[in-house]
VOGU-3710 file (C-alpha; in Angstrom, 3 decimals, decimal comma):
1> xxxxxxxxxx> 2,774/16,930/12,979  5,696/14,978/12,819  7,194/14,488/9,142  8,295/10,901/7,158  10,915/10,071/9,389  11,540/6,818/8,366  13,199/5,350/4,271  12,972/1,741/4,000  15,295/0,604/1,604  15,925/-3,075/-0,050
11> xxxxxxxxxx> 17,743/-4,021/-3,235  19,463/-7,072/-4,706  21,148/-7,727/-7,281  23,214/-4,747/-8,967  21,576/-3,146/-5,797  25,352/-1,363/-4,255  25,501/0,260/-7,557  22,019/1,773/-6,693  22,106/2,627/-3,062  25,772/4,462/-4,173
21> xxxxxxxxxx> 24,107/6,997/-6,841  21,085/7,504/-3,952  23,721/8,132/-1,242  25,505/10,570/-3,695  22,706/12,611/-3,888  20,690/13,163/-0,574  21,688/16,382/1,341  23,101/16,216/4,746  20,231/17,942/5,726  18,315/14,666/4,501
31> xxxxxxxxxx> 15,216/14,573/7,559  14,510/10,956/8,361  16,632/7,635/8,879  17,450/5,134/6,273  17,441/1,291/6,806  18,956/-0,667/4,069  18,001/-4,246/3,550  20,480/-6,028/0,504  20,875/-9,253/0,208  24,876/-10,434/1,400
41> xxxxxxxxxx> 26,366/-13,903/1,114  26,623/-15,232/5,268  30,350/-15,706/5,215  32,932/-12,830/4,763  32,944/-9,716/5,812  31,363/-7,117/4,272  32,656/-3,136/3,247  30,156/-1,616/2,300  29,272/0,403/5,325  32,708/2,307/4,503
51> xxxxxxxxxx> 31,918/2,586/0,671  28,668/4,090/1,219  29,714/6,427/3,766  32,540/7,740/1,744  30,045/7,702/-1,615  27,269/10,577/0,218  27,464/13,545/3,218  25,064/10,957/5,296  27,230/8,477/7,555  26,769/4,600/7,413
61> xxxxxxxxxx> 27,245/1,409/9,488  25,912/-1,730/10,050  23,358/-1,926/12,824  23,324/-2,768/16,259  20,952/-4,784/18,240  19,533/-1,894/20,832  20,292/1,357/18,071  18,290/4,563/18,757  17,334/5,750/15,433  18,687/9,022/14,325
71> xxxxxxxxxx> 18,076/11,249/11,232  20,026/11,200/8,902  22,385/8,070/9,234  22,311/4,583/7,081  21,831/1,743/8,658  23,380/-1,445/6,894  21,122/-5,072/8,414  24,095/-6,930/8,766  24,662/-10,136/7,950  22,803/-13,528/8,898
81> xxxxxxxxxx> 20,188/-11,067/10,882  16,504/-9,543/9,883  16,875/-5,638/10,660  13,525/-4,298/12,828  12,253/-1,435/13,482  10,790/-1,180/17,192  10,330/2,458/18,052  12,773/4,059/18,198  15,069/1,471/18,212  16,525/-1,396/16,394
91> xxxxxxxxxx> 15,930/-4,402/16,896  18,350/-7,951/14,737  16,021/-10,230/13,831  16,960/-13,798/14,278  14,235/-15,130/12,421  14,027/-18,008/9,753  14,768/-17,085/6,146  12,377/-15,293/4,209  12,765/-15,278/-0,101  15,657/-17,826/0,445
101> xxxxxxxxxx> 17,490/-14,930/2,921  18,593/-13,575/6,048  18,506/-10,507/5,614  15,254/-9,906/3,591  13,433/-6,936/2,886  10,508/-8,042/3,697  11,023/-7,913/7,061  11,930/-4,795/7,850  9,267/-3,705/6,055  7,050/-5,484/7,938
111> xxxxxxxxxx> 7,889/-3,708/10,665  8,085/-0,606/9,425  4,667/-1,023/9,231  3,794/-2,232/11,994  5,562/0,561/14,005  5,215/3,488/12,275  3,308/2,907/8,444  1,985/6,338/7,834  5,706/7,816/9,196  7,123/5,591/6,666
121> xxxxxxxxxx> 8,193/5,725/2,711  9,771/2,487/1,687  11,959/1,612/-0,912  12,577/-0,944/-3,101  15,378/-1,087/-5,860  17,164/-3,572/-8,770  16,827/-7,274/-7,304  15,773/-10,993/-8,475  13,137/-12,451/-7,678  10,669/-11,121/-5,440
131> xxxxxxxxxx> 11,548/-9,751/-1,368  9,571/-6,547/-0,924  6,684/-7,333/-2,293  4,733/-8,473/0,484  6,581/-6,087/2,678  5,269/-3,117/0,240  1,851/-4,219/0,574  1,961/-4,141/4,655  3,006/-1,307/4,232  0,510/0,797/1,917
141> xxxxxxxxxx> -2,006/-1,183/4,229  -0,952/0,674/7,119  -0,462/3,643/5,166  3,004/4,095/4,470  4,464/5,109/0,830  5,638/3,645/-1,512  8,739/3,658/-4,265  10,047/1,460/-6,794  12,565/2,446/-8,828  11,391/1,746/-12,739
151> xxxxxxxxxx> 12,056/-1,372/-14,048  13,648/-0,347/-16,998  15,423/1,655/-15,481  16,737/-1,720/-13,406  20,384/-3,526/-13,916  17,555/-6,081/-12,799  14,085/-5,738/-13,465  12,670/-8,466/-11,445  12,325/-7,087/-7,792  10,822/-3,775/-8,964
161> xxxxxxxxxx> 7,829/-5,736/-11,167  6,940/-8,164/-8,333  6,395/-4,547/-6,460  4,610/-3,493/-9,250  2,549/-6,573/-10,272  1,241/-6,830/-6,630  1,686/-3,872/-4,380  0,781/-1,026/-6,543  3,589/1,596/-5,521  2,752/4,938/-4,856
171> xxxxxxxxxx> 5,860/6,710/-7,544  7,820/4,390/-10,227  10,570/6,445/-10,810  13,579/5,939/-12,357  16,889/5,963/-10,461  18,581/9,481/-11,391  14,643/10,672/-9,924  14,893/9,270/-6,010  16,779/11,099/-4,419  15,086/14,498/-5,062
181> xxxxxxxxxx> 11,961/12,376/-5,057  12,694/11,269/-1,437  13,585/14,437/0,271  10,772/15,959/-0,882  8,348/12,985/0,485  10,417/13,091/3,802  9,329/16,640/3,876  5,576/16,038/4,420  3,919/15,983/6,964  3,057/11,741/7,860
191> xxxxxxxxxx> -0,320/10,462/7,832  -2,348/9,473/10,126  -1,980/6,246/11,722  -4,168/3,421/10,404  -4,598/-0,147/12,389  -2,301/-2,849/12,201  -3,358/-6,003/11,300  -2,915/-8,776/14,441  -1,283/-11,044/11,967  1,254/-8,270/10,827
201> xxxxxxxxxx> 2,553/-7,641/14,142  2,579/-11,383/14,566  5,160/-12,103/11,157  7,263/-9,070/12,219  7,605/-11,634/15,317  9,186/-14,927/13,969  10,617/-12,590/11,966  12,374/-11,175/15,185  12,297/-14,455/17,445  11,691/-17,122/14,998
211> xxxxxxxxxx> 9,528/-18,737/17,592  5,759/-20,122/16,300  2,994/-22,585/16,414  1,949/-24,450/14,239  -1,708/-23,451/15,708  -0,160/-19,822/15,428  -0,107/-20,339/12,491  -3,596/-21,224/11,479  -4,354/-17,426/12,237  -2,092/-16,381/9,417
221> xxxxxxxxxx> -3,588/-18,689/6,993  -4,561/-21,806/5,679  -2,318/-25,215/5,745  -1,481/-26,393/1,867  -0,142/-30,136/1,045  2,821/-28,221/-0,224  5,993/-29,942/2,232  8,982/-26,315/3,208  11,975/-26,871/0,916  14,488/-26,520/3,692
231> xxxxxxxxxx> 12,977/-28,320/6,724  10,023/-30,391/5,518  7,309/-29,564/7,533  3,841/-28,184/6,835  3,582/-24,964/4,269  0,528/-22,366/4,523  -1,106/-20,394/1,594  -1,165/-17,055/3,003  -3,404/-14,408/0,278  -2,649/-11,085/0,285
241> xxxxxxxxxx> -3,972/-9,265/-1,820  -2,864/-10,247/-5,698  0,101/-11,933/-3,426  -0,135/-15,612/-2,830  2,908/-16,478/-0,404  3,693/-19,429/1,750  5,464/-19,723/4,929  6,314/-23,180/6,747  5,189/-23,558/10,622  8,585/-22,667/11,632
251> xxxxxxxxxx> 8,449/-19,509/9,526  10,008/-19,855/6,659  9,027/-18,018/4,298  8,520/-18,136/-0,064  6,809/-16,714/-3,204  6,830/-18,774/-6,225  9,984/-19,523/-6,428  11,063/-22,216/-3,250  13,997/-23,907/-4,165  16,194/-20,799/-5,450
261> xxxxxxxxxx> 19,324/-20,841/-3,101  20,864/-17,328/-1,539  23,761/-15,456/-2,235  26,315/-17,242/-0,648  23,849/-20,566/0,936  23,674/-23,735/-1,004  20,839/-25,034/-2,500  17,780/-26,546/0,137  16,431/-29,817/-0,756  14,176/-29,526/-3,468
271> xxxxxxxxxx> 10,435/-29,518/-4,162  11,377/-33,078/-4,590  12,443/-34,944/-2,219  10,727/-32,779/-0,242  7,085/-33,992/-0,821  7,471/-37,286/-1,690  4,518/-38,561/0,231  2,199/-36,248/-1,147  2,351/-38,041/-4,873  5,311/-36,414/-6,518
281> xxxxxxxxxx> 6,933/-32,830/-7,117  5,365/-32,531/-9,994  1,996/-31,211/-8,186  3,614/-29,658/-6,457  5,717/-26,914/-9,197  2,076/-27,377/-10,234  0,678/-25,094/-7,050  3,870/-23,336/-6,485  3,599/-22,183/-10,691  -0,468/-21,732/-10,564
291> xxxxxxxxxx> 0,055/-19,193/-7,482  2,404/-17,510/-9,751  0,299/-16,665/-13,073  -1,978/-14,688/-9,724  1,269/-12,892/-7,707  3,594/-12,778/-10,438  4,211/-11,727/-15,165  2,384/-14,112/-16,706  5,634/-15,738/-17,898  7,708/-16,583/-14,713
301> xxxxxxxxxx> 3,971/-18,946/-14,037  4,808/-20,917/-17,197  8,273/-21,581/-15,748  7,408/-22,469/-12,506  4,647/-24,926/-14,093  7,031/-26,369/-16,720  9,717/-26,606/-12,894  7,214/-29,096/-11,721  7,098/-30,949/-14,500  10,194/-31,756/-13,921
311> x> 11,541/-32,156/-11,018
//
């Protein structure tokens, strides 16, 4: 029986140091391929591949479209592309930003769930905002193992907290204990494959191609009164258990705080500018904030309501 041979790691603020610790303590015989998505600015060249290669015994590289997975290697999402798994190959998606980021963590985790959920270990490390929560929910639904850095141990706790509040991970551990845990989990037999929802496959295709239609979006969720902060188009409200998220008609997806810029990117238009036709931005901020109560720590939900009143 196959082992769990895919490890998909997502991180953001503080993530470089966390990744350095992981790769330093993983053996050269690690029996899985490692996919890494970290929020990177879209300008300038990153040397993260060289940094991770020098830090440990596993070679690291920025992924290329069509790369065939090899065990014991680290594949990093390149700038301005979603890192997606397609069978035993990697694909670089040109779909819209999610959580104001491309690459984003959720598309990578969803693609792993669709491709080989029962063979995948999903990991979310330090970071801000909520990227990774929806992807971990999808991976858990498809039989994968979910691991989160202990928020008390993380340089930035919000991303691990979001996963804990929304996706109920299998393991919550300190960074110091994570290399040994990942090695143990990777050697275990994979679980039996589970059915993959059609909606999940569709969202992976959006991340891959950027193509969608309003009619197809109606199968993912219900149309809301909100407008996308980037394009001004209609947004759909999608419920995933305890997660409430929003996706626009061209595919851009956000959680509660949709008006915050990604690293290296100019802030998108504010909700107040995009939703004048809906009678004022206060109601928009309040609706997003109430969604925050259901799917984020309570303080964050209250803050979002207050933000709506100020827009």
